[in-house]
C-alpha positions in Angstrom: 6.2 11.6 -5.8 7.6 14.4 -3.8 9.7 16.7 -5.8 11.1 20.2 -5.3 10.5 21.2 -8.8 9.4 18.0 -10.8 9.4 19.8 -29.4 8.0 17.9 -32.0 5.3 20.5 -31.6 5.9 23.8 -29.7 2.8 26.1 -29.6 3.3 29.7 -30.4 3.0 31.8 -27.3 2.1 35.0 -29.3 3.0 38.5 -28.2 2.8 40.0 -24.7 -0.6 41.6 -24.6 -0.5 43.1 -21.1 0.3 46.7 -22.3 -3.0 47.4 -24.1 -5.1 46.0 -21.2 -3.5 48.0 -18.4 -5.3 51.2 -19.6 -8.5 50.8 -17.6 -7.4 48.7 -14.7 -7.2 49.6 -11.0 -4.4 47.9 -9.2 -4.3 48.0 -5.4 -0.9 47.8 -3.7 -1.2 47.4 0.1 -3.7 50.0 1.0 -2.9 52.2 -2.0 -4.9 52.3 -5.1 -3.2 53.1 -8.4 -5.6 53.9 -11.3 -4.5 53.3 -14.8 -6.2 55.5 -17.4 -6.1 55.9 -21.2 -3.0 57.9 -20.6 -0.9 54.7 -20.4 -2.0 53.7 -23.9 -1.3 57.2 -25.1 2.1 57.2 -23.6 2.9 53.8 -25.2 2.0 55.1 -28.6 3.7 58.4 -28.0 0.5 60.5 -28.3 0.6 61.9 -24.8 4.1 63.1 -24.8 4.7 63.9 -28.4 7.8 61.7 -28.1 8.6 58.1 -29.1 6.4 55.2 -28.1 7.5 53.5 -24.9 7.5 50.1 -26.5 9.5 51.2 -29.5 12.5 48.9 -29.6 14.6 51.5 -31.3 13.9 54.5 -29.1 12.6 53.2 -25.8 15.3 53.4 -23.0 16.8 50.0 -22.2 15.6 50.2 -18.6 11.9 50.0 -19.6 12.1 47.5 -22.5 11.2 43.9 -22.4 12.5 41.3 -24.8 10.1 41.6 -27.7 8.9 45.0 -26.7 6.6 46.3 -23.9 7.2 47.6 -20.4 9.8 45.9 -18.2 9.2 44.8 -14.6 11.1 47.9 -13.5 8.2 50.1 -14.5 5.4 47.8 -13.5 3.2 48.4 -10.5 3.6 45.8 -7.8 0.6 43.5 -7.3 -0.7 41.5 -4.4 -1.5 38.1 -5.7 -3.5 35.5 -3.7 -2.4 32.1 -4.8 -4.9 29.3 -4.0 -3.4 25.9 -4.3 -4.2 22.7 -2.5 -0.6 21.7 -2.7 2.3 23.8 -1.4 5.5 22.7 0.5 5.8 20.7 2.6 3.3 19.1 0.1 5.6 19.3 -2.9 4.0 17.2 -5.7 3.8 18.5 -9.2 1.4 21.3 -8.4 3.1 22.2 -5.1 6.4 22.5 -6.9 5.1 24.8 -9.6 3.2 27.0 -7.2 6.3 27.3 -4.9 8.6 28.3 -7.7 6.2 30.6 -9.4 5.5 32.4 -6.1 9.2 32.7 -5.4 9.9 34.1 -8.9 7.0 36.6 -8.6 8.2 37.8 -5.2 11.7 38.2 -6.6 10.2 40.6 -9.2 8.8 42.8 -6.5 5.2 41.4 -6.2 3.5 40.3 -3.0 2.2 36.7 -2.9 -0.1 35.2 -0.3 -0.5 31.4 -0.7 -3.7 29.9 0.8 -3.2 26.2 1.0 -4.3 23.1 3.0 -3.2 22.6 6.6 -1.0 19.7 7.5 1.6 18.1 5.2 4.1 17.2 7.9 6.3 20.3 8.3 6.5 24.0 7.8 6.5 25.8 4.4 9.8 27.4 3.3 10.3 31.0 4.3 10.5 33.2 1.2 10.8 37.0 1.4 7.6 38.4 -0.1 5.6 35.2 0.2 3.1 34.7 3.0 1.5 31.3 3.5 -1.9 30.8 5.1 -3.2 27.4 5.9 -6.9 26.4 6.1 -8.9 23.4 7.2 -10.2 20.7 4.9 -12.0 17.4 5.1 -9.6 14.5 4.1 -12.0 12.6 1.8 -10.9 11.7 -1.7 -12.2 14.3 -4.2 -14.5 15.9 -1.7 -11.5 17.6 -0.2 -11.5 19.9 -3.2 -14.8 21.4 -2.1 -14.1 21.7 1.6 -10.7 23.3 0.8 -12.4 25.6 -1.7 -14.8 26.8 0.9 -12.2 27.4 3.5 -9.9 29.1 1.0 -12.7 31.5 0.1 -13.3 32.5 3.7 -9.5 33.0 4.2 -9.4 35.0 1.0 -12.1 37.4 2.1 -10.3 38.0 5.4 -7.0 38.6 3.6 -8.6 41.1 1.2 -10.1 43.0 4.1 -6.7 43.6 5.7 -4.5 43.7 2.6 -6.4 44.3 -0.6 -5.8 41.6 -3.3 -5.2 42.5 -6.9 -5.4 39.1 -8.5 -6.7 35.7 -7.3 -4.9 32.8 -8.9 -6.6 29.4 -8.6 -4.8 26.1 -9.3 -7.4 23.7 -10.7 -8.6 20.9 -10.5 -7.6 20.5 -6.8 -9.9 23.3 -5.8 -13.6 23.2 -6.6 -15.5 26.5 -6.8 -19.1 26.8 -7.9 -20.2 29.4 -10.5 -21.5 31.5 -7.6 -18.2 31.4 -5.8 -16.4 32.6 -8.9 -18.9 35.4 -9.3 -18.5 36.5 -5.7 -14.7 36.5 -6.0 -14.8 38.6 -9.1 -17.4 41.0 -7.7 -16.1 41.4 -4.2 -12.4 40.6 -4.2 -10.4 40.7 -7.5 -10.2 39.2 -11.0 -9.6 35.5 -11.2 -6.9 33.7 -13.2 -7.3 29.9 -13.2 -4.4 27.5 -14.0 -5.6 24.3 -15.6 -3.2 21.6 -14.4 -5.3 18.9 -15.9 -8.8 17.5 -15.7 -10.5 14.9 -13.5 -12.1 13.3 -16.6 -8.6 13.1 -18.1 -7.3 11.4 -14.9 -10.2 9.0 -15.1 -9.5 8.2 -18.8 -5.9 7.6 -17.9 -6.9 5.1 -15.2 -9.2 3.3 -17.6 -6.3 3.1 -20.2 -4.0 1.7 -17.4 -6.7 -0.9 -16.6 -7.0 -2.0 -20.2 -3.2 -2.5 -20.3 -3.4 -4.6 -17.1 -1.5 -2.3 -14.9 -1.3 -3.6 -11.3 -4.1 -2.8 -8.9 -5.7 0.0 -10.8 -8.6 0.3 -8.5 -7.0 -0.6 -5.2 -6.1 3.0 -4.4 -9.1 4.8 -2.8 -8.1 8.1 -4.5 -8.1 6.4 -7.9 -11.4 4.7 -7.2 -12.9 8.1 -6.2 -11.8 9.6 -9.4 -13.4 6.8 -11.4 -16.7 7.2 -9.5 -16.9 11.0 -9.2 -14.9 12.6 -12.0 -18.1 13.4 -14.0 -19.6 15.2 -11.0 -16.4 17.2 -10.2 -16.1 18.1 -13.9 -18.9 20.6 -13.3 -16.5 22.7 -11.2 -14.0 22.6 -14.0 -16.7 24.0 -16.3 -17.4 26.7 -13.6 -13.7 27.7 -13.8 -13.9 28.0 -17.6 -16.9 30.2 -17.4 -16.1 32.1 -14.2 -12.4 33.1 -14.7 -11.2 36.3 -16.3 -8.4 34.3 -17.8 -7.6 30.6 -17.9 -4.0 29.3 -18.3 -3.4 25.8 -19.5 -0.1 24.1 -18.8 0.0 22.5 -22.3 -1.7 22.7 -25.6 -3.0 19.2 -25.0 -4.8 20.3 -21.8 -6.3 23.3 -23.5 -7.6 21.1 -26.3 -8.9 18.6 -23.8 -10.9 21.3 -22.0 -12.2 22.6 -25.4 -13.4 19.1 -26.5 -15.0 18.2 -23.1 -16.6 21.5 -22.2 -17.2 23.5 -25.4 -16.2 26.9 -23.8 -17.7 30.1 -25.2 -16.1 31.6 -28.4 -14.6 34.5 -26.4 -12.9 32.1 -23.9 -9.6 33.6 -22.9 -7.2 30.7 -22.4 -3.4 31.0 -22.8 -0.9 28.2 -22.9 2.1 28.5 -20.5 4.1 25.4 -19.9 5.5 25.1 -16.4 9.3 25.3 -16.0 11.6 23.4 -13.7 14.3 24.3 -11.2 17.4 24.6 -13.4 19.6 25.4 -10.4 18.9 22.0 -8.9 18.6 20.0 -12.1 21.8 20.5 -14.0 24.1 18.3 -16.1 27.0 16.3 -14.7 30.2 18.3 -14.5 32.6 15.7 -16.0 35.6 17.9 -15.3 34.8 18.1 -11.6 36.6 15.3 -9.6 34.1 15.4 -6.7 31.1 15.3 -9.1 32.6 12.3 -11.0 33.3 10.5 -7.7 29.7 10.9 -6.6 28.6 9.8 -10.1 30.7 6.6 -9.9 29.3 5.9 -6.4 25.7 6.3 -7.6 26.2 3.9 -10.5 27.9 1.4 -8.3 25.0 1.5 -5.8 22.6 0.5 -8.5 24.8 -2.1 -10.2 25.7 0.0 -13.3 29.4 0.5 -12.7 30.7 -1.5 -15.7 31.5 0.2 -19.0 28.7 -1.8 -20.8 26.0 -1.0 -18.3 23.1 1.4 -19.0 21.3 3.0 -16.1 17.6 3.7 -16.8 15.6 5.9 -14.4 11.9 6.3 -13.9 10.5 8.8 -11.5 6.8 9.1 -10.5 4.2 8.2 -8.0 3.8 4.4 -7.6 0.3 4.3 -9.0 -1.3 2.5 -11.9 -1.6 5.6 -14.1 2.1 6.1 -14.1 2.7 3.0 -16.2 5.4 1.3 -14.2 3.9 -2.1 -14.9 4.3 -1.6 -18.6 7.8 -0.3 -18.0 8.8 -3.5 -16.3 7.5 -5.6 -19.2 9.5 -3.4 -21.6 12.6 -3.6 -19.5 12.4 -7.4 -19.5 12.6 -7.2 -23.3 15.5 -4.7 -23.1 17.5 -7.1 -20.9 17.4 -9.8 -23.6 19.6 -7.6 -25.8 21.3 -5.7 -23.0 21.8 -8.0 -19.9 24.0 -5.3 -18.1 21.2 -2.8 -18.1 19.8 -1.6 -14.8 16.5 0.1 -13.9 15.8 2.4 -10.9 12.2 3.5 -10.1 11.8 6.3 -7.6 8.3 7.1 -6.2 6.0 6.9 -3.3 2.8 4.9 -3.4 1.0 1.7 -2.7 2.3 -0.4 -5.5 5.9 -1.0 -4.5 5.4 -4.6 -3.3 3.3 -5.5 -6.4 5.9 -4.0 -8.7 8.7 -5.8 -7.0 6.8 -9.1 -7.3 6.1 -8.4 -11.0 9.9 -7.8 -11.6 10.7 -11.1 -9.9 8.2 -13.0 -12.0 9.6 -11.4 -15.2 13.1 -12.6 -14.1 14.5 -9.1 -13.8 14.3 -8.7 -10.0 18.0 -8.5 -9.6 18.3 -5.6 -12.1 15.4 -3.5 -10.8 15.6 -1.2 -7.7 12.5 0.6 -6.4 13.1 3.5 -4.0 10.1 4.8 -2.0 11.6 8.2 -1.5 14.8 10.2 -2.0 16.1 13.6 -0.8 15.9 16.3 -3.5 19.7 16.6 -3.9 20.1 12.9 -4.1 17.3 12.6 -6.7 18.9 15.4 -8.8 22.2 13.6 -8.7 20.5 10.4 -9.9 19.0 12.3 -12.8 22.5 13.4 -13.8 24.0 10.0 -13.4 21.3 8.1 -15.4 21.9 7.3 -19.0 18.3 7.5 -20.0 15.0 8.6 -18.3 11.8 6.7 -19.2 8.4 8.2 -18.6 5.5 5.8 -19.4 2.5 7.8 -17.9 -1.0 7.2 -19.2 -2.2 10.7 -18.4 -0.5 14.1 -17.6 -1.7 17.7 -17.7 1.9 18.4 -18.6 4.4 16.2 -16.9 7.5 17.7 -15.2 9.8 14.6 -15.0 10.9 14.8 -18.7 11.9 18.5 -18.2 13.8 17.7 -15.0 15.7 15.0 -17.0 16.4 17.3 -19.9 17.6 20.0 -17.5 20.0 17.4 -16.0 21.4 16.7 -19.5 19.8 13.3 -19.7 17.8 12.1 -22.7 14.2 11.0 -22.3 11.9 8.4 -23.9 8.2 9.0 -23.2 4.7 8.4 -24.7 3.6 9.8 -28.0 0.4 11.0 -26.4 -1.1 14.1 -24.7 1.3 16.9 -23.8 4.6 14.9 -23.8 5.4 15.5 -27.5 5.2 19.2 -26.8 8.4 18.9 -24.8 10.1 15.7 -26.1 11.0 14.8 -29.7 13.8 12.8 -31.3 16.3 15.6 -30.9 16.2 15.2 -27.1 15.1 11.5 -26.8 12.4 9.4 -28.3 8.7 8.6 -28.2 6.8 5.3 -28.0 3.2 4.1 -28.2 1.4 4.6 -24.9 0.9 1.3 -23.0 2.8 -0.7 -25.7 5.7 -2.6 -24.0 7.2 -3.6 -27.3 7.2 0.0 -28.6 8.7 1.2 -25.3 11.5 -1.5 -25.4 12.3 -0.5 -29.0 12.6 3.2 -28.1 14.8 2.4 -25.2 17.1 0.1 -27.2 17.3 2.7 -30.0 18.6 5.3 -27.6 21.0 2.9 -25.9 22.6 1.9 -29.2 24.6 5.1 -29.5 26.1 6.6 -26.4 27.6 9.6 -28.2 24.1 10.5 -29.6 22.6 10.1 -26.1 25.1 12.7 -24.8 24.3 15.0 -27.7 20.6 14.6 -27.0 21.2 15.4 -23.3 22.9 18.6 -24.2 20.1 19.6 -26.6 17.6 18.9 -23.8 19.4 21.2 -21.4 19.4 24.0 -24.0 15.7 23.5 -24.7 14.8 23.8 -21.0 16.9 27.0 -20.6 15.2 28.5 -23.6 11.6 27.6 -23.0 11.0 26.1 -19.5 12.2 28.3 -16.7 10.3 29.8 -13.8 11.6 33.3 -14.6 10.0 33.0 -18.0 6.8 31.7 -16.5 6.7 34.6 -14.0 7.0 37.1 -16.8 4.2 35.4 -18.7 2.0 35.3 -15.7 2.6 39.0 -14.8 1.4 39.9 -18.3 -1.7 37.6 -17.8 -2.5 39.2 -14.4 -2.3 42.7 -15.9 -4.6 41.6 -18.7 -7.1 40.1 -16.3 -7.1 43.2 -14.2 -8.1 45.2 -17.3 -10.9 42.9 -18.3 
């Protein structure tokens, strides 16, 4: 699914540790090298100047304080960050969206970002001040592309470093596969490495197996999914190399971090921090019910999908049309929902090879007239649909994090999703509901529970928006990553 952006338990992020690790790092900016010495730590504690500590919330000038203490971005040294991601616009996707928004936020804070991504994608990348995009060749073979892209990216990184020294190399795994030797050469000859763990190939494989067990349509018909089944164990070796070869790893959820810990048994001193990706809160925002134009568009959207009557409920599911996303189970659940709520309508938005199979399944279940499947939708139109839906359903069998629930919450729309993996880190009964993964009866019950009280759905939508603004924004992510980059530079 192409997207511009895409807690019952909320892990503690801890305190910002970047200050203490800046003391011994050398950060290159353009062709200038700025050396940090123990004087920085001394200044922070007040020893060097005989004055107050710079991170003292009571005495430090406002211009150099961060929320929670520490140095603000105004006094930080600008870094040159090489961002290596197999997805970047015009390849949006989940990873492409997060890398685009993180790069934009970092550039807005005065840092230089160079993205090294795959060539192709059917268009040109957006032009962002402070962000340069380099494209490299790759071999379009399922799974194997991660190695060919990884080699090409390494060559481009070396050329980049020769003309504009790089301070941090940020890899986005698992769609780039580097060997232990490549990680070592990058650390020794270019810059410290931060690896974002967006998920694992073994987790993807297990999600596909779970989908197969629940009789999702055509699980192994997709060449990419078949390649994951057959080669995930081999490519897991490169994930192990990322764990052992990175200065810092960053997991997009506590569930992903625990998944890597259980599969790979990292060393006791493994430095891995959890930073959930945010979403674009300027694109995904609640319906303005006091705006005549907004309400007119809202009414048109609901009429388009047959949900214009006062007793209609419009359900929305967004995600790639692939077995792992659980749309087959959703159709089974929706058939049960329709028994109690015959005016309910379901819209599924996503690209993929399963559209005709899902439409056939809907007809066989007797709900074909109430289900619409859209292969693609412009960003603004999709965002408006998020606002106009009454409830978003997310039945995925595996996610490293999952951005769709956050996009729904940012839009002021409640969410029901699986009680598995990272989803309960974002969604609980205050913003929606949870159901048993792959269980159509449990999913139907969760949907009907939410539908039973429209006033409560509105309250949950408002609570979801507040949660996103508090915990899941790209500005917050950028601040977290700046601290992580500075810590990696001092390691």
